[in-house]
C-alpha positions in Angstrom: 118.0 97.3 119.7 118.1 100.4 117.6 121.5 101.4 118.7 124.9 101.8 117.1 127.1 98.7 117.2 129.0 97.6 120.3 131.5 94.9 121.1 130.3 91.9 123.0 133.8 90.7 123.7 136.3 93.2 125.0 138.9 91.7 122.6 136.5 91.6 119.6 135.9 94.6 117.4 132.8 94.3 115.3 132.4 96.2 112.1 128.7 96.2 112.1 126.6 99.3 111.4 123.0 99.0 112.3 120.5 100.7 110.0 117.3 99.0 111.0 115.6 97.6 114.1 112.2 96.5 115.3 109.3 96.1 112.9 105.6 96.0 113.6 103.0 94.0 111.7 100.2 96.5 112.7 100.3 99.5 110.4 97.2 101.4 111.5 97.5 105.2 111.8 96.6 106.8 115.1 96.4 110.0 117.1 98.2 109.7 120.4 96.9 110.8 123.7 100.0 109.9 125.7 100.9 107.0 128.0 98.2 107.0 130.7 98.6 108.7 134.1 101.8 110.5 133.1 102.8 114.0 132.0 100.5 115.3 129.2 101.5 117.7 126.5 98.3 119.6 127.4 100.1 120.7 130.6 103.1 122.1 128.6 103.0 125.8 127.7 104.3 127.2 124.4 107.7 128.7 124.7 107.5 131.8 122.4 111.3 131.9 121.9 111.3 128.3 120.8 108.2 128.7 118.6 110.0 131.6 116.7 112.7 129.1 115.6 110.2 126.9 113.8 110.4 127.3 110.0 107.3 128.9 108.5 106.5 125.9 106.3 106.4 123.7 109.4 104.5 126.3 111.5 101.9 126.6 108.8 101.1 122.9 109.0 100.2 123.2 112.6 100.2 119.4 113.1 103.2 117.2 112.6 102.8 113.8 111.0 105.0 111.4 113.0 106.0 107.9 112.1 106.8 105.4 114.8 107.2 101.6 115.2 104.9 101.0 118.2 106.2 97.6 119.2 108.9 98.7 121.5 107.5 99.2 125.0 108.0 101.3 127.1 109.4 103.7 124.5 106.6 103.4 121.9 103.7 100.9 121.9 100.0 100.5 121.1 97.6 101.4 123.8 94.7 99.2 125.0 92.6 100.2 122.0 95.1 98.7 119.7 95.5 101.9 117.7 96.8 104.7 119.9 100.6 105.1 119.9 101.8 105.6 123.5 105.0 105.6 125.5 108.0 107.5 126.8 109.1 108.8 123.4 105.6 109.8 122.5 105.2 111.9 125.6 108.7 113.5 125.2 108.0 114.5 121.6 104.4 115.6 122.3 105.8 117.9 125.0 108.5 119.2 122.6 105.9 119.9 119.9 103.8 121.8 122.5 106.8 123.9 123.3 107.0 124.8 119.6 103.3 125.5 119.4 102.6 122.4 117.3 100.3 119.4 117.5 101.1 115.8 116.6 99.5 113.0 114.8 101.2 109.6 115.2 101.2 106.7 112.7 102.4 103.1 113.5 104.7 101.7 110.8 107.5 99.2 110.4 110.8 100.5 111.7 112.7 100.0 108.5 110.2 102.1 106.6 110.5 105.2 108.8 113.7 106.9 107.5 112.5 106.5 103.9 109.1 107.8 105.1 110.8 111.0 106.4 113.0 111.4 103.3 110.0 111.1 101.0 107.9 113.5 103.1 105.4 110.9 104.1 106.3 111.9 107.7 107.5 115.2 109.0 109.3 113.4 111.9 110.1 109.9 112.9 110.4 109.1 116.6 111.2 105.4 117.3 114.3 104.9 119.5 116.7 105.6 116.6 120.3 105.4 117.7 122.3 108.3 116.2 125.1 107.0 113.9 127.0 108.2 110.9 125.1 106.1 108.4 121.8 107.5 109.4 123.1 111.0 109.5 124.0 110.7 105.8 120.3 110.3 105.1 118.5 112.5 107.7 119.1 115.0 110.5 119.0 113.5 114.0 118.4 115.4 117.3 119.7 113.8 120.4 117.3 113.4 123.4 118.1 110.3 125.4 120.9 107.7 126.1 120.4 104.0 126.0 122.8 101.0 126.2 122.4 97.2 125.7 121.1 95.2 128.6 120.9 91.4 128.7 118.1 89.6 130.5 117.8 86.0 131.6 115.3 83.8 133.4 115.3 84.2 137.2 118.5 82.8 138.6 120.2 82.4 135.2 119.7 78.7 135.0 121.5 78.5 131.7 124.6 80.2 133.2 124.7 82.6 130.3 127.6 85.1 130.2 126.8 88.2 128.2 130.6 88.7 127.6 130.8 85.2 126.2 127.4 83.9 125.0 128.8 81.2 122.7 126.8 78.1 123.0 123.8 79.8 124.6 120.2 80.0 123.2 119.6 83.8 122.8 116.4 85.6 121.8 116.8 88.7 119.6 114.6 90.9 117.5 115.1 90.8 113.7 116.9 93.7 112.1 118.3 95.1 115.3 121.9 95.9 116.2 121.9 93.1 118.7 120.9 90.7 115.9 123.7 92.0 113.7 126.2 91.7 116.5 125.3 88.2 117.6 125.4 87.1 113.9 128.9 88.6 113.6 130.0 87.1 116.9 128.8 83.7 115.9 131.5 83.7 113.3 134.0 83.6 116.1 132.2 81.0 118.2 133.3 77.3 118.0 130.1 76.4 119.9 127.6 78.5 118.0 125.0 80.8 119.6 121.6 79.4 119.0 119.7 82.5 117.9 115.9 82.6 118.2 114.9 85.6 116.0 111.5 87.2 116.3 109.8 90.1 114.4 108.6 91.8 117.5 110.3 92.4 120.9 107.2 91.1 122.8 107.7 87.7 121.2 111.4 87.8 122.2 110.4 88.4 125.8 107.7 85.7 125.6 110.2 83.2 124.3 112.5 83.8 127.3 109.6 83.6 129.8 108.4 80.3 128.3 111.9 78.8 128.4 112.4 78.7 124.6 115.5 80.8 125.1 118.1 81.2 127.9 118.6 84.9 127.5 117.8 87.9 125.4 119.6 91.2 124.5 117.9 94.5 123.8 118.1 98.2 124.5 118.3 99.0 128.2 114.9 100.7 128.6 113.2 97.8 126.9 115.0 95.1 128.8 114.5 96.8 132.2 110.9 97.4 131.4 110.5 93.6 130.7 112.1 92.8 134.0 109.9 95.3 135.8 106.8 93.8 134.3 107.8 90.2 134.8 110.1 90.3 137.8 109.1 86.9 139.1 110.3 85.3 135.9 113.1 87.5 134.6 116.2 89.3 135.9 118.7 91.7 134.4 122.0 90.0 133.4 125.2 91.9 133.7 125.5 95.7 133.3 124.2 98.1 130.7 127.1 98.8 128.3 128.1 101.1 125.5 125.4 103.8 125.9 124.6 105.8 122.8 122.1 108.6 122.1 118.7 108.2 120.6 117.7 110.8 118.0 114.6 112.4 116.6 114.6 112.0 112.8 113.7 114.8 110.4 114.5 115.4 106.7 118.1 116.2 105.7 117.1 119.7 104.4 115.4 120.7 107.7 118.3 121.5 109.9 116.6 124.7 111.0 113.7 122.7 112.3 116.2 120.5 114.1 117.5 123.5 116.0 113.9 124.3 117.0 113.4 120.7 118.3 116.7 120.9 120.2 115.6 124.2 121.8 112.3 122.7 122.7 114.0 119.9 124.6 116.3 122.5 126.3 113.2 124.4 127.4 111.7 121.2 128.8 114.9 120.6 130.6 114.8 124.0 132.2 111.3 123.8 133.4 111.5 120.2 134.7 109.1 118.7 132.1 111.9 116.5 130.6 112.9 114.9 133.9 109.3 114.5 135.0 108.5 112.5 131.8 111.6 110.3 132.2 110.6 109.7 135.9 107.1 108.8 134.9 108.5 106.0 132.8 111.3 105.0 135.2 114.1 106.0 132.8 115.8 109.0 134.6 119.2 107.3 134.1 118.9 107.9 130.4 118.5 111.6 130.6 121.0 113.8 128.9 122.1 117.4 129.5 122.6 118.7 126.0 120.4 118.3 123.0 122.1 118.7 119.6 121.5 118.3 115.9 123.7 115.6 114.4 126.0 115.3 117.5 
């Protein structure tokens, strides 16, 4: 949902550039303790070589203020207490921060406010399933850490006979402000039999609409779609293949490229000692792991 644009038809080129994605109505700040019985940053040792790369102004803070839209399970979501930001992205970045000798404080905010929040120094970092694209790189630095594609989901057995390659005429759920929303809106201009879009503010409501039969299918980022199928396998199934994978990026201010190199080095250190793969495994997302971490790839 927070990805760069893709083509839904092989013959159709879409000139859509996604700048926003999921939004959350709950804006409470929180400290994160991670995602349950999974890898904890407390288990991660400081890498002295990585810590030396951290700029002095960042190092002196000690604790990074991180913005995230916690409505995007399993990547980022609110825990059972309704305040703590948890998820795969949280554990990955908490571990990277630990490698740099830093702590983290997570705040839940609407997705479309996060890049501005970083640019205005409200947050030191934003971690929220941001797809790296040229428009975003004009505003901020982005450090690659994971790959995701689009995955469609339907009710068990696909009773509506939805074809992800030709969804014209189908009733499709999608989250407001996401790349899938933009793409489906653009695609609808080409459909004689229009796609009936059911647009929700939060992904959880998109999934609920599909389970209830309000929609025939939904489209979202692969980790989110596959998590929904895993959680509700009796009602839902993946439809078609994941397509057009693109990297997610950690977001930091445009003038903090040196800090970006430290973050990339932290992920490289996690890759070397197995922490990176273990966290992805904990969340069932090993397939999205990458081998190289870069600033503005």
